[in-house]
C-alpha positions in Angstrom: 172.4 2.4 18.7 175.0 4.3 16.6 178.7 4.0 17.4 181.4 6.3 16.5 184.9 5.0 16.8 188.1 7.3 17.0 191.5 7.4 18.2 193.4 5.3 15.7 196.5 6.4 14.0 200.2 5.6 13.2 202.3 4.7 16.1 205.9 3.0 16.6 206.3 -0.3 18.1 206.1 0.0 21.9 203.9 2.9 21.8 200.4 3.5 23.1 197.1 4.5 21.7 193.6 4.9 23.4 190.6 4.2 21.2 187.2 5.7 22.1 183.8 4.6 21.0 180.8 6.9 21.6 177.3 5.4 21.4 174.2 7.4 21.0 170.9 6.8 22.9 170.1 6.5 26.7 170.6 2.7 27.1 174.2 2.4 26.8 174.5 0.8 30.1 172.3 -2.1 29.0 174.8 -3.2 26.2 177.6 -5.4 26.4 180.5 -3.6 24.6 183.6 -5.1 22.8 186.3 -4.2 20.4 187.1 -6.3 17.4 189.8 -5.9 14.8 190.4 -7.0 11.2 193.7 -7.1 9.5 194.1 -7.3 5.8 193.4 -10.8 4.7 192.1 -12.0 8.0 188.9 -12.6 9.7 187.4 -10.1 12.3 188.5 -11.2 15.7 187.5 -10.4 19.4 190.1 -8.2 21.0 188.4 -7.2 24.4 184.8 -7.3 25.7 183.4 -5.6 28.7 179.8 -6.6 30.1 177.2 -4.4 31.6 178.4 -5.7 34.9 182.1 -4.6 34.1 183.3 -8.1 33.6 186.1 -8.2 30.9 187.8 -10.5 28.7 190.6 -10.2 26.5 192.2 -12.1 23.4 195.2 -13.9 24.6 197.4 -12.1 22.3 196.7 -8.6 24.0 196.4 -9.8 27.6 198.6 -7.5 29.7 198.8 -4.9 27.1 195.3 -3.9 26.4 192.6 -2.5 28.8 189.0 -2.0 28.0 186.8 0.1 30.1 183.5 1.9 29.7 182.0 5.3 31.1 178.3 4.9 31.2 177.8 8.5 32.2 179.4 9.4 28.9 178.1 6.5 26.7 181.6 5.6 25.7 183.8 2.6 25.7 187.6 2.8 25.6 190.5 0.6 24.6 193.8 1.4 26.0 196.5 -0.1 24.0 200.0 -0.3 25.4 203.3 -2.1 24.2 201.8 -2.0 20.6 203.3 -4.5 18.2 203.3 -4.3 14.3 200.7 -7.4 14.5 198.3 -5.4 16.2 197.9 -3.1 13.0 194.3 -3.6 11.9 191.0 -1.8 11.6 189.4 -1.7 15.0 185.7 -2.1 15.4 183.4 -1.1 18.2 180.5 -3.5 18.8 177.5 -3.2 21.1 175.6 -6.4 22.0 172.0 -6.4 23.5 171.8 -9.8 25.0 168.1 -9.9 25.6 167.4 -9.4 21.9 170.6 -11.0 20.3 171.3 -7.7 18.5 174.6 -6.3 17.3 175.6 -2.9 16.4 179.0 -1.9 14.8 180.9 1.4 14.5 182.6 2.4 11.4 186.1 1.2 12.3 189.3 3.1 13.1 192.6 2.3 11.7 195.6 1.4 13.9 198.8 1.1 12.3 202.0 0.0 14.1 205.3 0.6 12.4 208.5 -1.6 13.3 
C-alpha cells in the first residue's frame, strides 16, 4: 500500500483544514486507517483512527474539533480539522494498519502550521 497525504498548510488559529490521504491498491477497505502527528522535539502521537467498520477514536486534545472519515470507493481517508490551535502545529502522517498481518504503512507526511 502506498499512501499520499495532502492538504496541509498555514492557517490562523481558529481556522480549518482538511487533510486527505489517498491509498493505492484495491484492498483499502481492509485497512484500519489513522492520522498521527509529530511536532518538533516530540514523539509521534495518534490523532485519530477509523476502523474497517467505521469505528472512530480520537486523542483527547482533538476531541470535538477533528473528524476522521473514510471513503472506500475513493480509497481515501480524511481528517477535518476545525478550531485549530497553535499546538496543533506538526507534520501529520497517514497510517494504514492491516490487523491480520500486523503490518503498518505510512504516508510521507504533510505539514500543518497554525499561527497565533
